[in-house]
KOLMI-149274 format. One line per field, with one value per atom (N, C-alpha, C): x, y, z negated; atom name. Coordinates in steps of 0.1 Angstrom, whole numbers. Layout:
KOLMI-149274
px: X ... $
py: Y ... $
pz: Z ... $
a: CA ... $
***
This chain:
KOLMI-149274
px: 96 95 103 111 119 110 114 107 112 123 129 130 130 132 142 148 157 149 150 144 155 153 163 156 162 157 167 163 173 186 184 196 203 200 207 199 206 199 196 184 181 173 175 167 156 144 132 123 115 105 96 92 85 70 64 50 46 54 51 49 44 42 55 55 67 68 57 58 64 60 65 80 85 99 107 101 108 109 99 98 108 109 118 133 136 150 155 146 150 140 145 137 128 132 124 123 114 114 107 113 107 104 92 88 88 85 85 86 87 87 75 68 57 62 54 58 60 51 51 62 62 71 83 83 94 94 82 81 81 88 88 75 72 60 64 57 59 46 45 32 23 11 1 -11 -19 -31 -28 -19 -16 -26 -36 -47 -50 -42 -44 -53 -56 -65 -58 -47 -41 -31 -25 -15 -2 1 13 25 22 33 36 34 37 52 55 69 68 80 81 85 77 80 82 93 97 94 98 96 82 73 59 58 57 55 41 40 27 21 29 24 23 12 10 18 28 37 29 19 12 3 0 -9 -1 12 20 28 26 35 49 59 72 72 80 83 98 103 118 122 132 137 130 120 113 122 121 129 120 124 117 125 120 126 118 125 119 126 119 125 133 $
py: -65 -51 -46 -36 -31 -24 -25 -17 -3 0 14 19 33 39 51 55 66 79 89 102 112 123 134 147 152 164 175 186 196 191 180 174 164 162 152 139 128 115 110 104 98 85 75 63 64 61 62 50 47 36 39 29 30 35 32 34 46 57 69 81 92 104 112 122 131 138 142 149 140 128 118 116 116 114 126 138 150 151 148 148 138 126 116 120 129 133 144 151 162 164 169 171 183 193 205 208 200 203 216 222 234 230 231 227 239 251 263 275 287 300 308 315 323 334 339 349 362 366 380 382 373 375 365 356 346 338 335 326 312 303 289 282 273 265 250 242 227 220 208 201 206 209 214 205 203 195 180 178 164 157 165 158 166 175 182 194 200 211 224 225 238 244 236 240 246 243 247 238 227 217 217 228 229 228 219 217 216 216 213 199 192 177 175 170 167 180 191 204 210 204 210 217 230 237 236 238 238 225 214 201 199 194 191 178 180 169 159 163 153 144 147 139 132 134 128 117 105 93 94 89 89 78 80 69 70 59 58 69 77 87 101 102 115 126 138 149 160 163 172 184 196 209 216 219 227 240 251 264 265 $
pz: -5 -6 -19 -18 -29 -39 -52 -62 -64 -56 -57 -43 -42 -29 -31 -20 -20 -16 -24 -20 -21 -14 -14 -19 -30 -36 -34 -27 -24 -18 -10 -3 -11 -24 -32 -33 -31 -30 -44 -46 -59 -57 -65 -65 -75 -71 -80 -78 -88 -86 -73 -66 -54 -56 -67 -68 -77 -75 -83 -74 -79 -72 -71 -62 -62 -75 -81 -94 -105 -105 -115 -113 -100 -97 -102 -99 -103 -119 -125 -140 -146 -140 -145 -143 -134 -131 -141 -147 -156 -167 -178 -190 -188 -180 -178 -163 -156 -141 -137 -127 -121 -107 -103 -89 -80 -85 -77 -85 -79 -86 -80 -89 -84 -75 -65 -56 -62 -70 -75 -86 -96 -108 -108 -99 -99 -112 -117 -129 -125 -133 -130 -132 -123 -124 -123 -131 -130 -129 -135 -134 -145 -141 -151 -152 -142 -143 -139 -130 -126 -117 -113 -105 -92 -88 -75 -76 -87 -88 -89 -97 -100 -90 -82 -72 -79 -91 -97 -93 -88 -84 -69 -63 -48 -45 -36 -31 -16 -10 4 6 14 17 32 35 49 58 53 60 60 53 52 38 38 25 20 7 0 -2 -4 -7 -22 -26 -41 -45 -53 -57 -65 -72 -81 -72 -60 -52 -40 -40 -29 -34 -28 -33 -26 -34 -28 -18 -7 3 6 10 13 23 19 28 27 19 18 14 20 16 10 -3 -11 -14 -12 -15 -26 -37 -48 -49 -53 -54 -67 $
a: N CA C N CA C N CA C N CA C N CA C N CA C N CA C N CA C N CA C N CA C N CA C N CA C N CA C N CA C N CA C N CA C N CA C N CA C N CA C N CA C N CA C N CA C N CA C N CA C N CA C N CA C N CA C N CA C N CA C N CA C N CA C N CA C N CA C N CA C N CA C N CA C N CA C N CA C N CA C N CA C N CA C N CA C N CA C N CA C N CA C N CA C N CA C N CA C N CA C N CA C N CA C N CA C N CA C N CA C N CA C N CA C N CA C N CA C N CA C N CA C N CA C N CA C N CA C N CA C N CA C N CA C N CA C N CA C N CA C N CA C N CA C N CA C N CA C N CA C N CA C N CA C N CA C N CA C N CA C N CA C N CA C N CA C N CA C $
***
């Protein structure tokens, strides 16, 4: 089993460690990750609680919107869309 997997973020391929969450992968890729924008004021949101309580890290995973990035493990070929 490989210790790295390929993920796609907004269509761009990235290699990340296999045993991390989507949130950890997004944080590792950029110093200031933005996972989504709020509906009303279009304010950026990123990781806040890191344990699936706050819903600030919602992303679209494999076409499913509203997935908590902090609770979702990366798998090879996963497609993640962030706003």
